[in-house]
Residue frames relative to the residue before (quaternion, step in Angstrom):
aa qw qx qy qz dx dy dz
M 1.0000 0.0000 0.0000 0.0000 0.00 0.00 0.00
E 0.4722 -0.6849 0.4934 0.2540 3.45 -0.98 1.02
E 0.4517 -0.6952 0.4853 0.2775 3.59 -0.91 0.97
I 0.2167 -0.7610 0.5992 0.1219 3.57 -0.99 0.86
H 0.3059 -0.7485 0.5716 0.1397 3.53 -0.94 1.10
V 0.0745 -0.8214 0.5649 -0.0249 3.51 -0.50 1.23
G 0.1384 -0.7374 0.6459 0.1412 3.52 -1.06 0.79
F 0.1215 -0.7914 0.5991 0.0012 3.53 -0.93 1.06
A 0.0555 -0.8482 0.5237 -0.0572 3.43 -0.43 1.39
F 0.2044 -0.7659 0.6001 0.1072 3.48 -0.99 0.95
T 0.1296 -0.7662 0.6242 0.0804 3.53 -1.15 0.84
G 0.7845 -0.4783 0.1795 0.3516 3.69 -1.09 0.17
S 0.4041 0.6954 -0.4999 0.3213 3.57 1.05 0.45
F 0.0814 -0.8819 0.4589 0.0705 3.58 0.66 1.09
C 0.6230 0.5342 -0.3794 0.4272 3.66 1.07 -0.27
T 0.6678 0.4237 -0.3124 0.5262 3.55 1.24 0.02
Y 0.3590 0.7789 -0.4501 0.2486 3.63 1.12 0.06
A 0.6391 0.5194 -0.3152 0.4716 3.56 0.93 -0.96
K 0.6882 0.4733 -0.2696 0.4793 3.61 0.84 -0.96
A 0.6595 0.4943 -0.2982 0.4815 3.54 0.91 -0.96
M 0.6235 0.5203 -0.3719 0.4497 3.72 0.99 -0.56
E 0.6184 0.5335 -0.3271 0.4754 3.55 1.08 -0.82
T 0.6514 0.4958 -0.3200 0.4769 3.58 1.02 -0.72
L 0.6297 0.5279 -0.3448 0.4538 3.56 0.93 -0.74
E 0.6058 0.5586 -0.3272 0.4625 3.59 1.07 -0.79
R 0.6745 0.4685 -0.3024 0.4839 3.67 0.96 -0.92
V 0.6451 0.5303 -0.3335 0.4376 3.55 0.93 -0.84
A 0.6632 0.5178 -0.2963 0.4519 3.54 0.95 -0.93
E 0.6562 0.5146 -0.2999 0.4633 3.54 1.01 -0.80
R 0.6874 0.4962 -0.2377 0.4741 3.59 1.09 -0.86
Y 0.8036 0.3259 -0.1276 0.4813 3.63 0.81 -1.01
G 0.4302 -0.7309 0.4562 0.2695 3.52 1.10 -0.57
S 0.8183 0.1929 -0.0365 0.5402 3.50 0.51 -1.28
V 0.2046 0.7849 -0.5619 0.1624 3.64 -0.14 1.23
T 0.2517 -0.7551 0.5975 0.0979 3.45 -1.06 1.05
P 0.2588 -0.7620 0.5624 0.1899 3.68 -0.46 1.01
I 0.0694 -0.7463 0.6619 0.0076 3.62 -1.09 0.90
V 0.0474 0.7741 -0.6311 0.0185 3.64 -0.92 0.66
S 0.5333 -0.6157 0.4836 0.3204 3.52 -1.14 0.94
E 0.6060 -0.5128 0.4394 0.4204 3.57 -1.27 0.38
R 0.6512 0.5082 -0.3529 0.4394 3.63 0.91 -0.59
G 0.6528 0.5319 -0.2946 0.4518 3.46 0.98 -0.83
A 0.6934 0.5168 -0.2301 0.4463 3.51 1.11 -0.88
G 0.8083 0.2802 -0.1263 0.5022 3.44 1.23 -0.55
T 0.6536 0.4986 -0.3521 0.4475 3.56 1.16 0.30
D 0.2861 -0.7139 0.6222 0.1458 3.57 -0.82 1.14
S 0.0087 0.7959 -0.6052 -0.0169 3.68 -1.01 0.72
R 0.6965 -0.4602 0.3349 0.4369 3.49 -1.25 0.02
F 0.6301 0.5206 -0.3269 0.4744 3.59 1.43 -0.09
G 0.7770 -0.2976 0.1490 0.5343 3.57 1.30 0.08
N 0.5726 -0.5878 0.4664 0.3303 3.52 -1.34 0.20
A 0.5580 -0.6471 0.4167 0.3103 3.57 -0.87 1.03
A 0.6516 0.5128 -0.3418 0.4424 3.62 0.92 -0.92
D 0.6521 0.5293 -0.3289 0.4318 3.60 0.95 -0.79
F 0.6521 0.5003 -0.3083 0.4790 3.59 1.07 -0.76
V 0.6628 0.4799 -0.3287 0.4715 3.55 1.00 -0.70
A 0.6386 0.5258 -0.3328 0.4528 3.57 0.97 -0.69
E 0.6446 0.5319 -0.2862 0.4687 3.59 1.10 -0.63
M 0.5941 0.5292 -0.3267 0.5102 3.51 1.13 -0.85
E 0.6879 0.4579 -0.2958 0.4792 3.65 0.77 -0.95
R 0.6467 0.5281 -0.3460 0.4279 3.62 0.81 -0.66
I 0.6550 0.5361 -0.2661 0.4613 3.47 0.98 -1.05
C 0.7924 0.3463 -0.1644 0.4746 3.54 0.78 -1.08
G 0.3265 -0.7713 0.4648 0.2871 3.58 1.24 -0.51
K 0.6635 0.4354 -0.3051 0.5265 3.42 1.22 0.64
R 0.5408 -0.6136 0.4455 0.3641 3.54 -1.11 0.49
V 0.5345 -0.6357 0.4476 0.3315 3.60 -1.16 0.62
V 0.3856 -0.6145 0.6403 0.2525 3.40 -1.38 0.56
D 0.1291 0.8487 -0.5020 0.1056 3.62 -0.43 1.16
S 0.7058 0.3399 -0.2649 0.5622 3.48 1.21 0.64
V 0.6572 -0.5272 0.3729 0.3886 3.50 -1.31 0.50
V 0.6506 0.5429 -0.3141 0.4281 3.55 1.08 -0.86
K 0.6752 0.4756 -0.2903 0.4835 3.61 1.07 -0.74
A 0.6774 0.5042 -0.3011 0.4429 3.55 1.12 -0.62
E 0.5430 0.6835 -0.3636 0.3252 3.56 1.05 -0.70
P 0.7165 0.4711 -0.2935 0.4227 3.71 0.86 -0.74
I 0.4133 0.7116 -0.4663 0.3248 3.56 1.34 -0.04
G 0.6829 0.4940 -0.2983 0.4479 3.50 0.89 -0.85
P 0.7682 0.4245 -0.2423 0.4135 3.58 0.40 -1.29
K 0.7294 0.4367 -0.2227 0.4772 3.51 1.13 -0.71
K 0.3155 -0.7899 0.4490 0.2738 3.51 1.48 -0.13
L 0.1073 0.8695 -0.4768 0.0710 3.55 0.93 0.84
L 0.7924 0.3263 -0.0982 0.5059 3.57 1.18 -0.79
D 0.3391 -0.6871 0.5973 0.2371 3.52 -1.28 0.61
V 0.7868 -0.0219 0.0130 0.6167 3.58 1.01 -0.59
L 0.1843 -0.7599 0.6163 0.0931 3.56 -1.19 0.59
V 0.1268 -0.7546 0.6429 0.0359 3.55 -0.88 1.15
I 0.1376 -0.7018 0.6907 0.1078 3.48 -1.29 0.87
C 0.1480 0.7885 -0.5551 0.2196 3.57 -0.42 1.29
P 0.4668 -0.3866 -0.7377 0.2973 1.69 -0.48 2.40
C 0.3159 -0.6739 0.6409 0.1881 3.45 -1.43 0.47
T 0.2210 -0.8087 0.5353 0.1030 3.49 -0.42 1.24
G 0.7007 -0.4596 0.3519 0.4172 3.66 -1.31 0.22
N 0.5916 0.5730 -0.3293 0.4617 3.52 1.12 -0.88
T 0.6943 0.4715 -0.2632 0.4758 3.62 0.86 -1.12
L 0.6288 0.5303 -0.3537 0.4453 3.58 1.02 -0.79
A 0.6497 0.5021 -0.3201 0.4726 3.64 0.97 -0.78
K 0.6682 0.4776 -0.3519 0.4490 3.65 0.84 -0.69
L 0.6226 0.5338 -0.3325 0.4656 3.54 1.04 -0.85
A 0.6873 0.5043 -0.2865 0.4373 3.61 0.84 -0.94
A 0.7158 0.4221 -0.1912 0.5225 3.57 1.15 -0.75
G 0.4687 -0.6897 0.4521 0.3167 3.67 1.19 -0.13
I 0.4341 0.6909 -0.4820 0.3194 3.63 1.09 0.52
T 0.1128 -0.8165 0.5661 -0.0129 3.52 -0.95 1.11
D 0.2766 0.8041 -0.4751 0.2264 3.50 0.65 1.21
S 0.7099 0.3731 -0.2607 0.5376 3.60 1.21 0.32
S 0.6542 -0.4811 0.3827 0.4406 3.59 -1.24 0.12
V 0.6483 0.4923 -0.3399 0.4709 3.66 0.98 -0.68
T 0.7119 0.4534 -0.3081 0.4390 3.61 0.62 -0.99
M 0.6321 0.4947 -0.3407 0.4894 3.62 1.07 -0.62
A 0.6022 0.5697 -0.3407 0.4436 3.50 0.97 -0.71
A 0.6959 0.4685 -0.2515 0.4826 3.52 0.94 -1.04
K 0.6425 0.5117 -0.3282 0.4665 3.62 0.94 -0.74
A 0.6947 0.4729 -0.3099 0.4447 3.50 0.83 -1.06
H 0.6400 0.5487 -0.3143 0.4366 3.59 1.13 -0.81
L 0.6621 0.5481 -0.2606 0.4397 3.58 0.94 -1.12
R 0.6332 0.5392 -0.3731 0.4113 3.61 1.04 -0.64
N 0.6437 0.4644 -0.3405 0.5040 3.64 1.19 -0.14
G 0.5069 -0.6858 0.4279 0.2994 3.58 1.17 0.27
R 0.4514 0.6818 -0.4241 0.3892 3.50 1.21 0.72
P 0.6025 -0.6267 0.3552 0.3437 3.72 -1.02 0.60
L 0.1814 -0.7176 0.6682 0.0752 3.43 -1.27 0.91
V 0.1244 -0.8008 0.5839 0.0472 3.56 -0.76 1.04
L 0.1282 -0.8124 0.5678 0.0333 3.58 -0.70 1.02
A 0.1024 -0.7565 0.6455 0.0223 3.56 -0.97 1.10
V 0.2620 -0.8330 0.4757 0.1055 3.44 0.07 1.48
A 0.1087 0.7450 -0.6560 0.0524 3.50 -1.20 0.71
T 0.3473 0.7475 -0.4906 0.2827 3.55 0.01 1.30
N 0.4530 -0.7065 0.4704 0.2727 3.57 -0.94 0.82
D 0.7517 0.3043 -0.2423 0.5326 3.67 1.12 -0.15
G 0.1580 0.8090 -0.5411 0.1667 3.58 0.89 1.01
L 0.7339 0.3135 -0.2222 0.5602 3.64 1.03 -0.57
A 0.6510 0.3932 -0.3516 0.5459 3.74 1.06 0.51
G 0.8796 0.0604 -0.0507 0.4691 3.65 -0.67 -0.99
A 0.6970 0.4431 -0.3017 0.4763 3.65 1.00 -0.53
A 0.4918 0.6859 -0.4554 0.2834 3.57 1.07 -0.38
R 0.6485 0.5064 -0.3580 0.4415 3.73 0.86 -0.64
N 0.6435 0.5218 -0.3018 0.4717 3.57 1.13 -0.74
I 0.6039 0.5197 -0.3558 0.4884 3.55 1.09 -0.54
G 0.6314 0.5380 -0.3134 0.4622 3.50 0.99 -0.91
T 0.6602 0.5239 -0.2995 0.4472 3.65 0.85 -1.02
L 0.7271 0.4508 -0.2386 0.4595 3.53 0.99 -1.02
L 0.5550 0.5915 -0.3773 0.4470 3.55 1.24 -0.45
D 0.7195 0.4198 -0.2322 0.5022 3.61 1.13 -0.75
K 0.5486 0.6272 -0.3877 0.3941 3.66 1.20 -0.04
K 0.4655 -0.6850 0.4908 0.2705 3.55 -0.88 0.97
H 0.8170 0.2153 -0.2212 0.4871 3.63 -1.19 0.91
V 0.6025 0.5139 -0.3688 0.4868 3.69 1.19 0.27
Y 0.0644 -0.7917 0.6036 -0.0688 3.48 -0.82 1.14
F 0.2268 -0.7729 0.5797 0.1230 3.54 -1.05 0.82
V 0.4328 -0.5997 0.6103 0.2840 3.47 -1.31 0.62
P 0.5459 -0.6096 0.4286 0.3831 3.66 -0.90 0.72
F 0.0733 -0.8133 0.5766 -0.0273 3.49 -0.94 0.95
G 0.0104 0.7760 -0.6307 -0.0012 3.56 -1.27 0.38
Q 0.6792 -0.4599 0.3838 0.4241 3.49 -1.49 -0.05
D 0.3041 -0.7862 0.5105 0.1698 3.59 -0.73 0.95
D 0.7881 -0.0077 -0.0073 0.6154 3.62 1.15 -0.45
P 0.1471 -0.8654 0.4724 0.0789 3.56 0.41 1.16
E 0.6457 0.5640 -0.3055 0.4142 3.51 1.16 -0.61
H 0.7646 0.3528 -0.1169 0.5265 3.45 1.03 -1.15
K 0.7690 0.1166 -0.0616 0.6255 3.69 1.13 -0.63
P 0.0941 -0.8689 0.4815 0.0662 3.59 0.37 1.19
T 0.7093 0.4123 -0.2808 0.4980 3.69 1.14 -0.20
S 0.5235 0.6779 -0.3779 0.3515 3.62 1.30 0.05
L 0.0779 -0.7995 0.5956 -0.0017 3.52 -0.93 0.96
V 0.0535 0.7843 -0.6181 -0.0030 3.56 -1.03 0.82
A 0.4852 -0.6725 0.4831 0.2811 3.58 -1.09 0.74
D 0.4649 -0.6394 0.5172 0.3278 3.48 -1.15 0.34
F 0.3322 -0.8163 0.4505 0.1428 3.55 0.14 1.32
D 0.5610 0.5972 -0.3579 0.4478 3.55 1.22 -0.59
R 0.7166 0.4622 -0.2610 0.4526 3.60 1.02 -0.65
V 0.3606 0.7641 -0.4780 0.2401 3.60 1.26 0.09
P 0.6772 0.4806 -0.3225 0.4543 3.67 0.73 -0.92
E 0.6334 0.5273 -0.3081 0.4752 3.61 1.01 -0.75
T 0.6615 0.4712 -0.3220 0.4867 3.57 0.96 -0.78
I 0.6088 0.5660 -0.3415 0.4386 3.64 1.02 -0.74
D 0.6580 0.4977 -0.2937 0.4828 3.51 0.96 -0.93
A 0.6839 0.4776 -0.3063 0.4587 3.62 0.84 -0.76
A 0.6347 0.5598 -0.2965 0.4425 3.56 1.07 -0.83
L 0.6390 0.5349 -0.3096 0.4580 3.47 1.17 -0.86
C 0.6863 0.3999 -0.2446 0.5561 3.55 1.30 -0.49
E 0.5071 -0.6966 0.3878 0.3274 3.63 1.23 0.32
R 0.5520 0.6050 -0.3658 0.4421 3.44 1.09 0.83
Q 0.2877 -0.7158 0.6010 0.2089 3.60 -0.89 0.89
I 0.4250 -0.6939 0.5239 0.2517 3.61 -0.94 1.02
Q 0.1673 -0.7890 0.5834 0.0952 3.56 -0.95 0.63
P 0.5851 -0.2199 -0.7798 -0.0341 1.54 -2.14 1.18
I 0.5478 -0.6111 0.4785 0.3122 3.46 -1.38 0.61
L 0.7323 0.3532 -0.2098 0.5432 3.58 1.01 -0.93
L 0.4019 -0.7258 0.5296 0.1766 3.52 -0.93 1.17
R 0.2448 -0.7336 0.6167 0.1471 3.55 -1.14 0.56
E 0.4376 -0.6844 0.4847 0.3244 3.67 -0.96 0.52
């Protein structure tokens, strides 16, 4: 089997980092070659969910590679064609907005831009409290963008957070496989 080179990027949805780290572990076991990428905010922000340095160290342990944590380190991803697929898990509302608008001001958005220029798949695992509010238009824009695929997502707590959306991180590997075949898995919207 041909080795698949996966980029796995973390943005600032710190409450989902534990689940995203489990997903990274499964992706690394399945595909072998995984490059960890973390936004500057993710790499430098301690939160009630853990210390940034500990998360970065765990990413590097799982992947056996240093994290890409700056725009300068992310830029070569495109010209050198370093990845077959790039996953952003978790993908925040802020990152969705930047991707929809073509803004490349972070390591993750630069990695995505550099990767997409090669016509290769970008997989987004949404985790945002405003998915059915301010981020909804950006999700719509990205759903219509070529080479962008979504991990199925749904409301994680409709009663207490009625606009919040979170992807089913367990379906990241399945979404990667489909994206590599230029196919969006269905249904995108999860049902309870």
